[in-house]
C-alpha angles and dihedrals in degrees: 000000000000112000104196098183094067130136094220118355093200090160088056091050089054090053094043094041 
């Protein structure tokens, strides 16, 4: 559940805040 090829992984930013 970690889509690397993403335009803007905002959800990931929230997780890796």
